[in-house]
C-alpha positions in Angstrom: 49.2 12.0 0.4 49.7 14.2 -2.6 47.3 17.1 -3.0 45.4 17.0 -6.2 45.5 20.8 -6.5 49.0 20.3 -8.2 47.5 18.8 -11.3 45.7 22.0 -12.4 47.3 24.5 -14.7 46.4 27.8 -16.3 42.8 28.6 -16.9 41.5 25.3 -15.3 43.3 26.2 -11.9 42.0 29.8 -12.1 38.4 28.6 -12.7 38.5 26.1 -9.9 39.8 28.5 -7.4 37.3 31.2 -8.4 34.5 28.7 -7.7 36.0 27.5 -4.4 36.4 31.2 -3.5 32.7 31.9 -3.9 30.8 33.2 -0.9 30.6 30.2 1.5 27.0 29.3 0.7 27.1 29.6 -3.0 27.8 26.1 -3.9 25.6 24.8 -1.1 22.7 26.9 -2.1 22.9 25.7 -5.6 22.9 22.1 -4.4 20.0 22.6 -2.0 17.8 24.2 -4.7 18.6 21.9 -7.5 15.9 19.7 -6.2 12.5 21.5 -6.4 10.8 22.3 -3.1 7.5 24.2 -3.7 5.3 21.7 -5.4 1.8 20.7 -6.1 0.2 17.2 -5.6 -0.4 14.8 -8.5 -3.4 12.5 -8.1 -5.5 9.5 -9.3 -9.2 9.1 -9.0 -10.6 7.0 -7.6 -8.0 6.7 -4.9 -9.5 3.5 -3.6 -11.6 0.7 -5.3 -13.1 -2.4 -3.9 -15.2 -5.2 -5.4 -15.8 -9.0 -5.5 -15.6 -11.1 -8.6 -16.5 -14.6 -9.5 -13.6 -16.7 -11.0 -13.3 -15.8 -14.7 -15.4 -12.6 -14.4 -14.0 -9.2 -15.2 -14.6 -5.6 -14.1 -13.4 -2.4 -15.9 -13.0 0.9 -14.1 -11.6 4.2 -15.3 -8.7 5.7 -13.4 -8.2 9.4 -14.1 -4.7 10.7 -13.4 -4.0 14.4 -12.9 -0.4 15.6 -13.2 -0.4 19.0 -11.7 1.5 22.1 -12.9 4.6 22.7 -10.9 6.5 19.9 -9.2 5.1 16.9 -7.2 4.8 16.6 -3.5 3.6 13.1 -3.4 6.5 11.5 -5.3 8.6 8.5 -4.3 12.1 10.0 -4.6 15.4 8.5 -4.1 18.5 10.9 -4.0 22.1 9.7 -3.9 24.9 12.2 -3.1 28.2 11.2 -4.9 31.2 13.3 -4.1 34.7 13.4 -5.4 36.6 13.4 -2.0 40.1 13.8 -3.4 42.5 16.4 -1.9 41.5 19.3 -3.9 37.7 19.1 -2.9 38.0 20.1 0.7 36.3 23.4 0.4 33.3 22.0 -1.5 32.8 19.1 0.8 32.9 21.3 3.8 30.1 23.5 2.3 28.0 20.5 1.6 28.5 19.0 5.0 27.7 22.3 6.7 24.4 22.6 4.8 23.4 18.9 4.7 20.5 19.4 7.1 19.1 22.2 5.0 19.5 20.1 1.9 17.5 17.3 3.4 14.7 19.4 4.9 14.5 21.4 1.6 13.8 18.3 -0.5 11.5 16.7 2.0 8.5 18.5 0.5 8.8 16.4 -2.7 7.0 13.5 -0.9 8.5 10.2 0.3 12.2 11.1 0.0 15.1 8.8 0.8 18.8 9.5 0.4 22.1 7.7 0.1 25.7 8.9 0.2 29.0 7.7 -1.5 32.4 9.1 -2.4 35.2 8.2 -5.0 38.9 8.9 -5.3 41.6 7.4 -7.5 43.1 4.0 -8.1 45.8 3.5 -5.6 44.1 5.6 -2.8 42.6 4.1 0.4 39.5 3.3 -1.7 38.3 3.7 -5.2 34.6 4.0 -4.4 33.0 3.9 -1.0 29.4 3.7 0.2 29.0 5.9 3.1 25.3 5.4 3.6 22.8 3.3 1.6 19.5 4.9 0.6 17.4 5.5 3.7 14.7 7.8 5.0 16.7 8.3 8.2 18.1 11.9 7.7 20.5 11.5 10.7 22.1 8.5 9.0 22.4 10.5 5.8 23.9 13.4 7.6 26.4 11.1 9.2 27.3 9.7 5.8 28.0 13.1 4.4 30.0 14.0 7.5 32.2 11.0 6.8 33.7 12.6 3.7 37.4 13.7 4.1 39.2 15.4 1.3 42.4 13.3 0.7 44.4 11.5 -2.0 44.1 11.8 -5.7 47.0 10.6 -7.9 47.1 11.6 -11.5 44.4 14.0 -12.9 41.6 11.7 -13.9 39.5 10.1 -11.0 37.3 7.0 -10.6 33.9 8.5 -11.1 33.0 6.1 -14.0 33.5 3.1 -11.7 31.6 5.0 -8.9 28.6 5.8 -11.1 28.5 2.2 -12.2 28.5 1.0 -8.5 25.8 3.4 -7.5 23.6 2.3 -10.4 23.9 -1.3 -9.6 24.5 -1.7 -5.8 22.5 1.2 -4.2 19.3 0.1 -2.5 17.0 2.1 -5.0 13.4 1.6 -4.0 11.0 0.0 -6.5 9.1 2.7 -8.4 11.1 5.6 -7.2 12.3 8.5 -9.2 16.1 8.2 -9.0 18.5 11.1 -8.9 22.3 11.2 -8.5 23.8 14.4 -7.4 27.4 14.1 -8.6 29.9 16.8 -8.1 33.7 16.8 -8.7 36.5 18.9 -10.2 38.2 16.5 -12.6 37.4 14.2 -15.4 37.2 10.4 -15.1 39.4 7.5 -16.1 38.0 5.5 -19.0 38.0 2.7 -18.3 37.9 2.9 -14.6 38.6 -0.4 -12.7 37.5 -2.2 -15.9 34.3 -0.2 -16.3 33.8 2.1 -19.3 31.8 5.2 -19.6 29.5 3.4 -22.1 28.9 0.5 -19.6 28.2 2.8 -16.7 25.9 5.0 -18.8 23.9 2.0 -20.1 23.4 0.8 -16.4 22.4 4.2 -15.3 19.8 4.4 -18.1 18.6 0.8 -17.5 17.9 1.6 -13.9 16.1 4.9 -14.8 18.6 7.0 -12.8 18.8 10.8 -13.7 22.3 12.2 -13.2 22.7 15.8 -12.2 26.3 16.7 -12.8 27.8 19.7 -10.9 31.2 20.8 -12.2 33.3 22.7 -9.7 36.4 22.5 -11.9 37.1 20.4 -14.9 34.5 17.6 -14.4 33.6 17.9 -18.0 37.0 18.3 -19.5 36.5 15.1 -21.6 32.8 15.9 -22.0 31.9 12.9 -19.9 29.7 14.8 -17.5 27.7 16.3 -20.4 27.2 13.0 -22.2 26.2 11.1 -19.0 23.7 13.8 -17.9 22.2 14.0 -21.4 21.9 10.2 -21.7 20.1 10.0 -18.4 17.7 12.9 -18.9 19.6 14.8 -16.3 21.4 18.2 -16.5 25.1 19.2 -16.6 25.8 22.5 -14.7 28.8 24.7 -15.2 30.0 28.2 -15.3 27.9 29.4 -12.5 28.4 33.2 -12.0 27.8 34.7 -8.6 25.5 37.5 -10.0 23.4 34.9 -11.9 23.3 32.2 -9.3 19.6 32.9 -8.3 18.4 32.7 -11.8 20.4 29.6 -12.5 18.9 28.0 -9.4 15.3 28.8 -10.5 16.1 27.5 -14.0 17.5 24.4 -12.6 14.5 23.7 -10.5 12.1 24.3 -13.5 14.1 22.3 -15.9 14.3 19.3 -13.5 10.6 18.9 -13.5 8.9 21.0 -16.1 8.9 18.2 -18.8 8.1 14.5 -18.8 7.8 12.0 -21.6 5.6 9.2 -20.3 2.6 8.7 -18.0 1.6 5.2 -17.2 0.0 3.0 -14.4 2.4 0.4 -12.7 0.8 -3.1 -12.5 3.7 -5.0 -11.1 2.0 -5.3 -7.6 -1.1 -6.8 -9.0 -1.2 -10.4 -7.4 -1.2 -13.5 -9.6 -4.8 -14.3 -8.6 -5.9 -11.6 -11.0 -4.9 -10.5 -14.4 -4.9 -6.8 -15.3 -5.1 -4.9 -18.6 -4.5 -1.1 -18.9 -5.7 0.8 -22.0 -3.9 2.7 -23.2 -0.8 1.2 -21.7 0.8 4.7 -21.5 0.7 8.2 -22.9 3.8 9.0 -24.8 2.8 10.1 -28.4 2.1 13.7 -27.4 5.2 14.2 -25.4 7.3 15.7 -24.2 4.7 17.2 -21.8 5.3 20.1 -19.6 4.1 21.0 -16.1 3.1 24.6 -17.0 -0.6 23.4 -16.8 -2.5 20.6 -15.2 -2.8 17.7 -17.5 -5.3 14.8 -17.3 -4.8 11.2 -18.5 -7.4 8.5 -18.4 -6.8 4.8 -18.3 -9.4 2.0 -18.5 -8.2 -0.8 -16.2 -9.8 -4.3 -16.5 -9.3 -6.8 -13.7 -10.2 -10.5 -14.4 -10.5 -13.0 -11.5 -8.3 -16.0 -11.8 -8.2 -17.8 -8.5 -9.9 -17.4 -5.2 -8.4 -15.1 -2.7 -8.6 -11.7 -1.0 -6.2 -9.3 -2.8 -5.0 -5.9 -1.5 -2.6 -4.0 -3.7 -1.6 -0.6 -5.0 -1.3 0.7 -8.5 1.1 3.7 -8.7 1.0 6.5 -11.2 4.4 6.6 -13.0 5.9 9.6 -14.7 9.0 8.6 -16.6 9.0 5.5 -14.5 8.9 7.1 -11.1 5.9 7.1 -8.7 4.0 10.3 -8.4 0.8 9.1 -6.7 -0.8 5.8 -5.7 -4.2 4.2 -5.3 -5.4 1.2 -3.4 -7.4 -1.7 -4.8 -9.2 -4.5 -2.7 -10.7 -7.3 -4.8 -12.0 -10.6 -3.5 -12.3 -13.5 -5.8 -15.0 -16.0 -4.7 -14.1 -19.3 -3.4 -11.8 -18.1 -0.7 -13.8 -19.9 1.9 -15.5 -23.3 1.8 -19.0 -23.8 3.3 -19.0 -25.1 6.9 -21.8 -27.7 6.4 -21.3 -30.8 4.3 -24.1 -31.6 1.8 -25.1 -28.0 1.6 -24.1 -24.9 -0.4 -24.4 -21.3 0.9 -27.5 -21.2 -1.2 -29.2 -24.5 -0.3 -28.6 -24.5 3.4 -31.7 -23.5 5.4 -31.2 -20.1 6.9 -33.1 -19.3 10.1 -31.4 -15.9 10.7 -29.6 -13.7 8.2 -26.9 -11.3 9.0 -27.6 -7.8 10.2 -24.7 -6.6 12.3 -26.6 -3.6 13.6 -26.3 -3.1 17.3 -26.7 -0.2 19.6 -23.7 2.3 19.4 -22.4 1.7 22.9 -19.5 -0.3 24.5 -19.5 -2.9 25.8 -22.2 -4.5 23.7 -25.4 -5.5 25.6 -29.0 -5.2 25.4 -30.5 -1.6 25.8 -33.8 0.3 26.3 -35.2 2.3 23.5 -33.9 5.8 22.8 -30.3 4.8 21.9 -29.1 5.3 18.3 -28.9 2.2 16.2 -25.8 2.1 14.0 -24.4 -0.8 12.0 -20.7 -1.4 12.4 -20.3 -1.1 8.6 -21.5 2.5 8.9 -25.0 2.1 7.7 -27.9 3.3 9.9 -30.2 0.3 10.1 -30.8 -2.2 7.2 -33.7 -0.8 5.4 -33.3 -3.2 2.4 -34.3 -6.0 4.7 -37.9 -4.8 5.4 -40.0 -2.1 6.9 -39.6 0.0 9.9 -41.5 0.2 13.2 -42.1 3.4 15.1 -41.9 2.7 18.9 -43.6 4.8 21.5 -40.4 6.7 22.0 -40.5 7.9 18.3 -37.6 5.6 17.2 -37.6 3.8 13.9 -36.5 0.2 14.3 -35.6 -1.8 11.1 -37.3 -5.1 10.8 -36.9 -8.1 8.3 -39.3 -9.0 5.7 -42.8 -7.4 5.9 -43.0 -7.4 9.6 -45.5 -5.3 11.5 -45.3 -4.0 15.0 -46.5 -7.3 16.4 -44.7 -9.6 14.1 -41.1 -9.0 15.0 -40.9 -12.6 16.3 -42.0 -15.1 13.7 -42.1 -18.8 14.5 -38.9 -20.6 15.0 -37.1 -21.3 11.7 -39.1 -18.8 9.6 -37.3 -15.5 10.1 -35.0 -13.6 12.4 -35.0 -12.1 15.8 -34.1 -8.4 15.4 -35.7 -7.0 18.6 -35.7 -7.8 22.3 -39.3 -8.0 23.6 -40.6 -8.3 27.1 -44.1 -7.7 28.6 -45.4 -6.1 25.4 -42.6 -3.6 25.1 -39.8 -3.6 22.5 -36.7 -3.1 24.5 -33.9 -2.8 21.9 -32.7 -3.8 18.5 -30.2 -6.7 18.7 -29.4 -7.6 15.1 -27.6 -10.7 14.2 -23.8 -10.7 13.5 -23.7 -13.6 11.1 -25.9 -16.4 9.7 -27.9 -19.1 11.6 -28.2 -22.3 9.5 -31.0 -24.6 10.8 -29.6 -28.1 10.6 -30.1 -31.2 12.9 -28.1 -31.9 16.0 -25.0 -33.9 15.1 -24.4 -32.4 11.7 -20.6 -32.1 11.1 -19.1 -28.6 11.0 -16.1 -28.1 8.6 -13.2 -25.7 8.6 -13.9 -23.2 5.9 -10.1 -22.8 5.1 -6.8 -23.7 6.5 -5.7 -22.0 9.8 -5.3 -22.1 13.5 -8.5 -23.1 15.4 -9.0 -21.6 18.9 -11.7 -22.0 21.5 -13.3 -18.6 22.1 -12.5 -17.0 25.5 -15.6 -14.8 25.5 -18.5 -14.2 23.2 -18.5 -10.7 21.8 -22.2 -10.1 22.6 -23.1 -12.0 25.7 -19.7 -12.3 27.5 -19.6 -16.2 27.6 -17.0 -18.3 26.0 -16.7 -21.9 24.7 -17.9 -23.5 27.8 -21.3 -21.8 27.4 -21.7 -21.4 23.7 -19.4 -24.0 22.3 -17.9 -21.1 20.2 -14.7 -21.3 18.4 -12.9 -19.6 15.6 -10.2 -20.2 12.9 -7.6 -17.6 12.2 -6.8 -18.0 8.5 -3.6 -16.1 8.6 -4.8 -13.7 5.9 -6.8 -11.2 7.8 -10.0 -13.4 7.9 -11.4 -15.3 10.8 -14.3 -17.9 10.7 -16.4 -18.2 13.8 -18.6 -21.1 14.8 -21.3 -21.1 17.7 -23.3 -24.0 19.0 -20.8 -26.5 17.6 -18.8 -28.5 20.3 -15.3 -29.4 18.9 -14.2 -33.0 18.4 -12.2 -34.7 21.1 -9.1 -34.8 18.9 -9.4 -31.1 18.2 -9.8 -30.3 21.9 -6.8 -32.5 22.8 -4.6 -30.5 20.3 -5.9 -27.2 21.7 -5.2 -28.2 25.2 -1.7 -29.2 24.2 -0.7 -26.3 22.0 -3.2 -23.6 22.6 -4.7 -24.0 19.1 -5.3 -26.8 16.5 -3.9 -26.6 13.0 -6.7 -27.4 10.7 -7.2 -27.7 6.9 -10.0 -26.7 4.6 -12.9 -29.2 4.8 -11.7 -30.9 8.0 -14.5 -31.9 10.4 -13.8 -29.8 13.5 -17.0 -30.4 15.5 -20.8 -31.1 15.4 -23.9 -29.0 15.8 -25.3 -29.2 19.4 -28.8 -29.8 20.4 -30.8 -26.7 21.1 -31.9 -25.7 24.6 -35.6 -26.9 25.0 -38.3 -24.4 24.2 -36.0 -22.2 22.2 -35.2 -21.8 18.5 -34.3 -25.0 16.7 -30.9 -26.7 16.3 -28.6 -24.5 14.3 -25.0 -23.5 13.5 -24.3 -19.8 14.0 -21.6 -18.8 11.6 -19.6 -15.6 11.1 -16.8 -14.2 9.1 -14.6 -11.5 10.5 -12.1 -9.4 8.6 -9.0 -7.3 9.7 -9.9 -7.9 13.4 -11.3 -10.5 15.6 -14.3 -8.9 17.5 -17.9 -8.4 16.8 -17.2 -5.0 15.0 -15.3 -6.8 12.3 -18.0 -9.1 11.1 -18.5 -9.0 7.3 -21.1 -10.6 5.1 -19.6 -13.5 3.0 -22.4 -13.2 0.5 -21.9 -9.6 -0.1 -18.1 -10.0 -0.3 -18.2 -13.0 -2.6 -16.1 -15.2 -0.2 -17.9 -18.3 -1.4 -18.1 -19.7 -5.0 -21.1 -18.3 -6.8 -24.5 -19.8 -6.8 -25.1 -22.0 -9.9 -28.2 -23.7 -10.8 -30.2 -23.0 -7.7 -33.1 -20.5 -7.6 -33.4 -18.8 -4.2 -36.7 -19.0 -2.4 -36.4 -15.4 -1.1 -34.0 -12.7 -2.5 -33.5 -10.9 0.8 -30.2 -9.2 0.2 -30.8 -7.6 -3.1 -27.9 -9.6 -4.5 -27.5 -11.9 -7.4 -26.7 -14.6 -5.1 -28.4 -14.7 -1.7 -29.4 -17.4 0.8 -33.0 -18.7 1.0 -35.0 -18.4 4.1 -36.1 -21.6 5.9 -40.0 -21.9 6.2 
């Protein structure tokens, strides 16, 4: 192969040889510190938000973004190392290969950093452009990609970087929402066009993909002023003429200039699901730019979500600075109507409730009935459920929550007229049991419906008392979206049981009859369906309140008999 060193003459050759003759770490040190390391965190408040909405209803929240002074440490950053690997680049490539580990560790502090590696040569060489490693967070793979560079080839003076930049812009696996940087270094200008791609085309695609080009000239990379034009067009920087006695200052200036200014701050809404619409006001902050990172800056956005279709939606909204993610926040919005009601002829607001949900149990595993003196803690983090009634002080000095306006002797109202929050024996209150769901007092034989599509299973054990389907006729549907519907005291239909015996589960659809309410044991509470909803887990600790979460369509036209839950829509008590 012909060495490309022969194509230089006069001052150009002297300049290149001077650069390549720098102390071994000079070029490498410049490359490492080109990407800022010591940084401060950008943020958005609130960092999480959760609510439930009725279809057609909206909610507006204010999200306050802080862009800190200095450089970010929570950014999503993609860096692509693009090298001229023709014959004259051997010394430079060797320096970068030797310092690659330090480069990668040095830029890791920016946040979530991924890197890619590529190289280019000349038309007629073994390759024109080659991808050594696509963008990845695997630093070993990146190191191996850099190590694959071998200086060789190079025909005439100009090389194929225009084509290479075009390929990197369009074929690298840039992550959505990332800040994108190409570290490009070489010692010769580029052919234009190169394999049919012009500088204008390559630049346009770099700009369209929001890629910043940092061009490092170790020779005559900018001989045709291409490197300068491409860097300027992409809001990058062209670096040339680095003197040994000025390298520290030049590195500091490069770090500051890379991050000290930005033009646009906005919130990304591309991940908001179609079951919601979103409006952000203002759409972005640009009019006062360019901004600088010499001080902390605060930007406020009013974000309005409108519920469109039932569902449980979990998504992120990123803070974008010049299109790159600098921070993120998490939203969790439930739109009512995700679940149907399990009893035909009733709604969640007309069905007679004999026990409302209070998933407070003693903080001990496994769950069982305990004597007084243990701390009562709800699985949702609350201590007791004071909104449901008054408290009773037992002989041990413990306060026990009670429903309605109970007194110390009225914890067990007649069947069908309240709930059973305490275990009682021989005049002593033994423990507080709670109720992980709702009991609906309906006659024996009432059909029970699947609340939504999913896979129906017989319960192996009951989370409280240890028995399974054979004892409690309990079953559950995995709705394949993080939610589970549980049914107790409802034997499944023969067809459903046959399918479960064959496949291990039965595939059911919303509104399908899956079973019927069983007769109550004589001398106990009346016939009823015990119903639970569980989320992000299928044991008793994951029970959630479908009324509070808005999992059912809202109440319309029905006045509740008793507003127990301090909600707009709450179930009536049966009397």
